[in-house]
matplotlib code that plots the C-alpha trace (Angstrom):
import matplotlib.pyplot as plt

x = [0.0, 1.3, 2.1, -0.8, -0.9, 0.7, 4.4, 4.5, 2.4, 4.7, 7.9, 6.7, 6.3, 10.0, 9.5, 12.9, 11.3, 9.1, 12.1, 14.2, 11.3, 10.6, 14.4, 14.4, 11.3, 13.0, 16.1, 14.4, 12.6, 9.2, 6.0, 5.1, 8.5, 8.0, 4.5, 5.8, 8.2, 5.5, 3.5, 6.1, 7.9, 6.1, 7.5, 11.0, 13.7, 14.3, 17.4, 20.9, 22.5, 26.2, 28.2, 31.5, 33.9, 37.5, 40.0, 39.9, 41.4, 41.1, 38.8, 35.3, 33.6, 35.5, 34.8, 31.2, 31.0, 32.6, 30.4, 27.4, 28.5, 29.2, 25.6, 23.9, 25.5, 23.6, 20.4, 20.1, 19.1, 21.2, 20.8, 23.9, 23.7, 26.8, 27.3, 29.4, 31.0, 28.3, 28.8, 29.3, 27.0, 24.2, 24.3, 24.3, 26.5, 29.7, 30.7, 27.3, 28.6, 30.0, 32.2, 33.2, 29.4, 28.6, 28.2, 25.2, 23.2, 20.9, 20.6, 17.0, 18.1, 20.7, 19.6, 22.3, 22.0, 24.3, 23.4, 25.2, 26.1, 25.4, 28.0, 26.7, 29.5, 30.7, 29.8, 26.3, 23.2, 20.2, 18.0, 20.6, 18.7, 15.5, 16.8, 18.0, 14.7, 13.1, 15.6, 14.7, 11.0, 11.4, 12.4, 16.3, 18.2, 21.5, 21.6, 25.3, 26.0, 29.2, 30.5, 33.0, 36.4, 36.5, 38.4, 37.4, 34.2, 33.2, 32.4, 28.8, 28.3, 27.8, 24.6, 23.2, 24.4, 24.0, 27.4, 30.3, 33.3, 36.3, 38.4, 42.1, 45.2, 48.7, 51.2, 48.9, 49.3, 45.5, 45.1, 47.8, 45.9, 42.7, 44.5, 45.6, 42.2, 40.5, 38.4, 39.3, 36.5, 34.0, 34.4, 32.9, 34.9, 38.4, 39.3, 42.8, 42.4, 45.1, 46.7, 49.5, 51.2, 54.6, 53.6, 50.3, 51.6, 53.2, 49.8, 48.0, 50.5, 49.7, 45.9, 46.2, 48.3, 45.7, 42.8, 44.6, 44.6, 40.7, 38.1, 37.4, 33.9, 32.1, 32.7, 36.5, 36.9, 38.3, 40.9, 40.4, 42.9, 41.4, 42.3, 38.8, 39.3, 40.1, 37.4, 40.0, 38.9, 35.3, 33.7, 35.5, 34.3, 30.7, 31.3, 32.6, 29.5, 27.1, 28.9, 28.7, 25.0, 24.5, 26.4, 24.2, 21.1, 22.3, 23.2, 20.0, 22.2, 20.6, 17.4, 19.4, 21.7, 19.0, 17.2, 20.3, 20.7, 16.9, 17.3, 20.4, 18.2, 15.2, 17.7, 19.5, 16.2, 15.1, 18.5, 18.2, 14.6, 15.2, 18.3, 16.3, 13.5, 15.8, 17.6, 14.2, 13.3, 16.5, 16.7, 14.9, 15.6, 17.2, 18.3, 20.4, 21.7, 23.1, 24.6, 26.3, 27.8, 29.2, 30.8, 32.0, 33.7, 35.2, 32.9, 31.1, 32.5, 30.7, 29.9, 28.4, 26.3, 25.0, 24.0, 22.2, 20.4, 19.4, 18.3, 15.9, 14.6, 13.9, 12.2, 10.0, 9.1, 8.3, 6.2, 2.5, 0.3, -1.1, -4.7, -8.1]
y = [0.1, 3.5, 5.7, 7.6, 11.5, 14.2, 14.5, 17.2, 15.5, 12.4, 14.6, 15.9, 12.5, 11.8, 9.8, 9.7, 9.1, 12.2, 14.3, 13.0, 13.6, 17.2, 18.0, 17.0, 19.0, 22.1, 21.5, 21.3, 24.6, 22.6, 24.6, 21.6, 21.6, 25.4, 24.7, 21.9, 24.3, 26.7, 24.1, 22.8, 26.1, 27.0, 23.6, 24.6, 26.4, 23.6, 21.9, 23.1, 24.0, 23.6, 24.6, 23.0, 24.8, 24.5, 23.4, 20.2, 17.3, 18.8, 15.8, 17.5, 14.4, 12.2, 14.8, 15.0, 11.0, 11.1, 14.0, 12.0, 8.8, 10.6, 12.4, 9.1, 7.7, 10.7, 9.5, 12.7, 12.5, 13.9, 15.1, 15.8, 18.0, 17.9, 20.6, 19.0, 20.1, 19.7, 17.6, 19.8, 17.3, 16.2, 19.0, 16.2, 15.9, 14.3, 13.2, 11.8, 8.5, 10.1, 7.3, 8.2, 8.3, 4.9, 3.4, 5.6, 5.2, 2.5, 4.1, 5.5, 8.4, 9.7, 11.2, 12.0, 14.1, 15.5, 18.6, 20.0, 23.7, 24.2, 26.9, 28.9, 31.3, 29.5, 26.2, 26.5, 25.9, 28.1, 25.9, 24.8, 26.6, 25.4, 21.7, 22.4, 23.8, 20.5, 18.4, 20.6, 20.2, 16.4, 16.5, 16.1, 17.7, 18.4, 19.6, 19.6, 21.4, 20.6, 22.8, 22.0, 23.5, 26.5, 28.9, 32.6, 32.5, 29.7, 32.4, 32.4, 29.3, 32.0, 32.9, 29.3, 28.2, 28.9, 27.8, 27.8, 25.3, 26.0, 22.7, 23.1, 20.7, 21.6, 21.7, 22.4, 25.3, 25.7, 26.1, 28.5, 30.2, 30.2, 32.2, 34.7, 35.3, 36.7, 33.6, 33.7, 36.2, 33.5, 30.6, 30.2, 27.2, 26.1, 22.5, 21.7, 18.1, 15.4, 16.8, 14.1, 16.1, 17.6, 21.2, 21.0, 23.4, 25.8, 26.1, 26.4, 29.3, 30.9, 30.6, 32.3, 35.2, 35.9, 35.6, 38.2, 40.7, 40.2, 42.4, 41.2, 39.8, 38.5, 35.0, 33.8, 31.5, 28.1, 26.0, 22.2, 19.6, 16.4, 13.0, 12.7, 9.1, 7.9, 9.9, 11.8, 15.4, 14.8, 15.1, 18.6, 19.8, 19.0, 20.8, 23.9, 23.6, 23.6, 26.3, 28.5, 27.8, 28.6, 31.7, 32.9, 32.2, 33.8, 37.0, 37.0, 36.7, 33.6, 35.1, 38.0, 35.6, 33.6, 36.7, 37.8, 34.2, 34.3, 37.9, 36.6, 33.5, 35.8, 38.0, 34.9, 33.4, 36.8, 37.3, 33.7, 34.1, 37.6, 36.3, 33.5, 35.8, 38.0, 35.5, 34.3, 37.9, 38.4, 35.0, 36.4, 40.1, 41.7, 44.9, 42.7, 40.6, 43.9, 45.1, 41.6, 42.0, 45.2, 44.0, 41.0, 43.6, 45.6, 48.5, 48.5, 47.1, 44.7, 47.1, 49.8, 47.2, 45.9, 49.6, 50.1, 46.8, 47.9, 51.1, 49.5, 47.3, 50.1, 52.0, 48.9, 48.4, 52.3, 52.4, 52.7, 49.4, 49.4, 48.7, 49.7]
z = [0.0, -0.8, 2.4, 3.7, 3.5, 1.4, 1.1, 3.5, 6.0, 5.6, 5.8, 9.2, 10.4, 9.7, 6.5, 4.9, 1.4, 1.6, 2.6, -0.3, -2.7, -1.3, -1.7, -5.3, -6.1, -4.6, -6.2, -9.6, -8.8, -9.1, -7.9, -5.9, -3.9, -3.1, -1.9, 0.5, 2.1, 2.4, 4.4, 6.6, 7.3, 10.5, 11.8, 11.3, 13.5, 16.0, 14.4, 15.0, 11.5, 11.5, 8.3, 7.6, 5.2, 4.5, 1.6, -0.3, 1.6, 4.9, 6.0, 6.2, 5.2, 7.8, 10.5, 9.6, 9.8, 13.3, 14.5, 13.0, 14.9, 18.2, 17.8, 17.2, 20.4, 22.1, 20.4, 18.4, 14.8, 12.0, 8.4, 6.2, 3.2, 1.2, -1.7, -4.4, -8.0, -10.6, -13.5, -16.5, -18.6, -16.1, -13.5, -10.8, -7.9, -8.9, -5.4, -4.3, -3.1, 0.1, 0.8, 4.3, 5.4, 4.2, 7.6, 8.2, 5.2, 6.7, 10.0, 10.3, 12.4, 9.7, 6.4, 4.1, 0.8, -2.0, -4.0, -7.1, -6.8, -10.3, -10.7, -7.7, -6.2, -2.8, -3.9, -2.5, -4.7, -4.5, -2.7, 0.0, 2.9, 1.6, 1.9, 5.3, 6.3, 5.0, 6.9, 10.0, 9.6, 9.4, 13.1, 12.7, 15.7, 13.8, 10.3, 8.9, 5.8, 4.0, 1.2, -1.7, -1.0, -3.6, -1.6, -0.6, -2.4, 0.0, 2.6, 1.8, 4.0, 6.9, 5.3, 5.8, 9.2, 13.0, 13.6, 11.1, 11.6, 9.5, 9.0, 8.1, 7.9, 8.8, 6.1, 3.3, 1.1, 0.7, 4.5, 4.5, 1.8, 3.6, 6.4, 4.1, 2.3, 5.0, 5.6, 9.3, 9.9, 9.2, 11.5, 15.1, 15.6, 13.9, 13.5, 12.7, 11.6, 10.9, 13.9, 14.1, 11.4, 12.8, 11.8, 13.7, 16.6, 13.9, 12.2, 15.6, 16.4, 12.7, 13.3, 16.8, 15.4, 12.4, 15.1, 17.3, 14.3, 13.8, 15.3, 18.8, 19.2, 22.3, 21.3, 21.2, 18.4, 19.8, 18.0, 18.3, 17.2, 15.8, 14.4, 12.8, 11.2, 14.7, 16.3, 18.3, 19.5, 18.0, 21.5, 22.0, 18.7, 19.6, 23.0, 21.2, 18.8, 21.7, 23.7, 20.7, 20.1, 24.0, 23.5, 20.7, 22.7, 25.9, 24.0, 21.8, 18.8, 17.3, 16.2, 14.7, 12.9, 11.4, 10.2, 8.5, 7.0, 5.7, 4.3, 2.3, 1.2, 0.1, -2.0, -3.4, -4.7, -5.9, -7.9, -9.3, -10.5, -11.9, -13.9, -15.3, -16.3, -17.9, -20.0, -21.2, -22.2, -24.0, -25.9, -29.0, -28.5, -31.5, -29.7, -27.2, -30.0, -31.8, -28.5, -28.0, -31.5, -30.4, -27.5, -29.4, -31.9, -29.1, -30.0, -26.7, -23.2, -21.0, -18.2, -20.5, -22.1, -18.7, -17.9, -21.2, -20.5, -17.0, -18.5, -20.7, -17.9, -15.6, -18.6, -19.2, -15.6, -15.3, -18.6, -17.8, -18.5, -22.1, -22.9, -21.7]

ax = plt.figure().add_subplot(projection="3d")
ax.plot(x, y, z, "-o")
ax.set_aspect("equal")
plt.show()
């Protein structure tokens, strides 16, 4: 027999298939998906959203697997959303197998999903927060967002999480680059993974030096050393994440942070939809085609062409409606 109830009703009861279907609908920008989000949205806001970012090879997936194992031992339910590079052919997630998380696939208290970034800056799909909201509505206690390591543009994960964890590894040029790129202003917790490396203490000193130069906030960013593949230091990471959440609640900052996050999400959705509408409107536009030819022939620069295009859009929106 088919399961009873709508997708939204089943999702709210914790049905994993309903959750998977709802995320697919949102990811494909289907009206049904956005209707499900609308229906379940009042039931969100309970999960702890934790973003994990950092350079490729830092061990983010391994750390998430260890965090998931530890949280399940505490009888908390977990959802993992991994944002992967897109296939240029299918726009699907290339790294969808999530090898490190395979031991959790059959656990009813764990839900794992990969989403393609589809070229989004910072490695985050437009529908990322919507998917996280659906995971929250399904009753998950912890939602982990993992981004593909794409460098400085990855900083927009701050617009999707309550707590941001930056994962670095010693002896890595990418990690040093992350320090120099201003990424240190983003994290609430810093994890130095693969801490058996001989340069670990050097990296910790470098991080402390950079943190000392950053504007001082009420929350002092902790540095935790881990060996994620052995589970070492994972309990301390969880403790620091919980301490940060308690700090946000105590200082009244959690609601402010979520308000800022949702503002960014509204603007991101508007931007994406406006771009698609503009592309559709210009597809058969002869004037735009002539303008593009001028840019190609180096008779007109791209910024000036964009300015002219915006003037046309403004003029069209300001024009009074025709007809009686």
